[in-house]
C-alpha positions in Angstrom: -62.6 -228.7 85.1 -60.3 -227.3 87.8 -62.0 -225.1 90.4 -59.5 -222.3 89.9 -60.6 -222.1 86.3 -64.3 -221.6 87.0 -65.5 -218.1 86.1 -65.6 -215.9 89.2 -68.2 -213.4 88.0 -70.7 -212.4 90.6 -74.4 -212.7 89.7 -75.6 -211.1 92.9 -74.6 -207.7 94.3 -74.8 -206.9 98.0 -76.6 -203.6 98.5 -76.5 -203.6 102.3 -75.9 -205.9 105.2 -76.9 -206.0 108.9 -76.2 -208.4 111.7 -79.4 -209.8 113.1 -78.1 -212.2 115.7 -74.8 -213.2 117.5 -73.8 -215.7 120.1 -70.4 -217.2 121.1 -70.6 -219.8 118.2 -72.0 -217.9 115.2 -73.6 -214.8 113.8 -76.4 -214.4 111.4 -76.6 -211.5 108.9 -79.3 -210.4 106.5 -78.1 -208.9 103.2 -80.2 -206.8 100.8 -79.2 -208.0 97.3 -79.6 -207.2 93.7 -79.6 -210.2 91.3 -78.1 -210.0 87.8 -81.7 -210.2 86.4 -82.5 -206.9 88.1 -84.6 -208.4 90.9 -83.9 -207.3 94.5 -84.2 -209.7 97.5 -82.7 -210.7 100.8 -80.1 -213.3 101.6 -79.6 -214.7 105.1 -76.1 -216.0 106.0 -74.9 -217.9 109.0 -71.2 -217.0 109.7 -69.1 -219.5 111.6 -65.3 -219.9 112.0 -63.5 -222.7 110.1 -63.7 -226.1 111.7 -62.1 -229.5 111.2 -63.2 -233.1 110.8 -60.9 -236.0 111.5 -60.9 -239.6 110.2 -59.1 -241.5 113.1 -58.1 -244.7 111.3 -56.4 -247.4 113.3 -54.6 -249.5 110.7 -52.9 -251.8 113.3 -56.0 -254.0 113.5 -56.8 -256.2 110.5 -58.7 -254.3 107.8 -58.6 -251.1 109.9 -60.9 -249.6 112.5 -62.5 -246.1 112.6 -63.1 -244.1 115.7 -66.5 -242.4 115.9 -68.3 -240.2 118.4 -71.9 -240.5 119.4 -73.7 -237.5 120.8 -77.1 -235.9 121.1 -77.8 -233.5 118.3 -80.3 -231.0 119.6 -81.5 -229.7 116.2 -82.8 -233.2 115.2 -83.5 -234.4 118.7 -81.5 -237.7 118.2 -78.2 -239.3 119.2 -76.0 -239.5 116.2 -72.8 -241.3 115.2 -70.2 -239.2 113.3 -66.5 -238.6 112.8 -65.0 -236.3 115.4 -65.3 -232.7 114.3 -65.6 -229.2 115.6 -64.2 -225.7 115.8 -62.8 -223.3 118.4 -64.8 -220.2 117.5 -61.7 -218.1 116.8 -60.1 -217.0 113.6 -56.6 -217.7 112.5 -56.4 -221.2 114.1 -54.0 -223.6 112.4 -56.2 -226.3 110.9 -54.0 -229.1 112.0 -53.7 -227.8 115.5 -57.5 -227.6 115.5 -57.9 -231.1 114.2 -55.4 -232.5 116.8 -57.2 -230.6 119.6 -60.6 -231.9 118.6 -59.2 -235.5 118.4 -57.9 -235.1 122.0 -61.1 -233.3 123.3 -63.6 -235.8 121.9 -61.8 -239.2 121.8 -58.6 -238.8 123.9 -56.5 -239.7 121.0 -53.1 -238.4 119.7 -52.2 -239.0 116.1 -48.6 -239.8 115.2 -49.4 -238.8 111.6 -51.9 -236.3 110.3 -52.6 -236.0 106.5 -54.5 -233.0 105.2 -57.0 -234.3 102.7 -58.6 -231.0 101.7 -61.4 -228.7 102.7 -65.1 -228.3 101.9 -67.8 -225.8 102.5 -70.3 -227.3 104.9 -73.5 -225.8 103.6 -72.7 -222.8 101.4 -76.4 -222.3 100.5 -76.8 -220.5 103.8 -73.6 -220.8 105.8 -70.1 -219.4 105.5 -68.1 -222.1 107.2 -65.2 -224.2 105.8 -64.3 -227.6 107.2 -60.7 -229.0 106.9 -60.5 -232.7 106.5 -57.7 -234.7 108.1 -56.7 -238.4 108.2 -55.2 -239.3 111.6 -53.1 -242.5 111.9 -50.6 -243.8 114.4 -53.2 -243.4 117.2 -52.3 -243.5 120.9 -54.6 -242.9 123.8 -54.4 -239.8 126.0 -57.0 -238.3 128.3 -60.1 -236.7 126.8 -60.7 -233.0 127.3 -64.3 -232.4 126.3 -66.0 -229.0 126.1 -69.0 -228.5 128.4 -71.3 -228.9 125.4 -69.7 -232.4 124.8 -70.6 -233.8 128.2 -72.5 -236.7 126.6 -70.0 -238.0 124.0 -69.6 -241.7 123.7 -66.6 -243.1 121.8 -67.0 -246.1 119.4 -64.3 -248.0 117.5 -65.8 -250.0 114.5 -64.4 -251.9 111.6 -64.1 -250.1 108.3 -66.7 -252.5 106.9 -69.2 -251.8 109.7 -68.6 -248.0 109.3 -69.3 -248.2 105.6 -72.4 -250.3 106.3 -73.7 -247.7 108.8 -73.3 -245.0 106.2 -75.1 -247.1 103.6 -78.0 -248.2 105.8 -78.7 -244.7 107.2 -77.3 -245.2 110.7 -74.8 -242.5 109.9 -76.4 -239.5 108.1 -74.0 -236.7 108.9 -73.1 -235.1 105.6 -69.6 -234.1 106.9 -68.8 -237.6 107.8 -70.1 -239.0 104.5 -68.2 -236.3 102.5 -64.9 -236.7 104.5 -65.0 -240.5 103.9 -65.6 -240.0 100.2 -62.6 -237.6 100.1 -60.5 -240.1 101.9 -61.4 -242.9 99.5 -60.5 -240.7 96.5 -57.2 -239.7 98.2 -56.4 -243.4 98.9 -56.8 -244.2 95.2 -54.7 -241.2 94.1 -52.5 -239.9 97.0 -51.0 -236.5 96.3 
């Protein structure tokens, strides 16, 4: 079934909304709602601007190598490996420009080719944030330009086989990385 053909009827009506928190990266709102079964309730939503995730794939080396970033993720108090990703906390940013910017900021890479693979909602159960997925190839090194929050990033370049092993053995657990790679594998089998 095509997503455009899914019924678009709303089963929840928003009665009122109020912003309960805001910082430079996100806002949180609480909505009073009415469900189609007649029950009222509340729904909390985290609003964030669109972001991008990039699969930097170096095809010049054997089977291919993937560039990853390692950083401390405060919410789970662990250092994590993941594909480069992020946003600029502003609306109306061209997704490819954002992806190219994140690739330079986090890894100091420039992509000769960028292929748009699609988009996905990161966690639409509680968040309104879309992530655009790009495949970056024809990679050349430039200088990194990290944000202050990215002071502890460490770059890693691993074989595709090792990358997939890390996803399977739980070394990489970032859902955006896992989803982006799945989208890439489907695209590779059936390029548009």
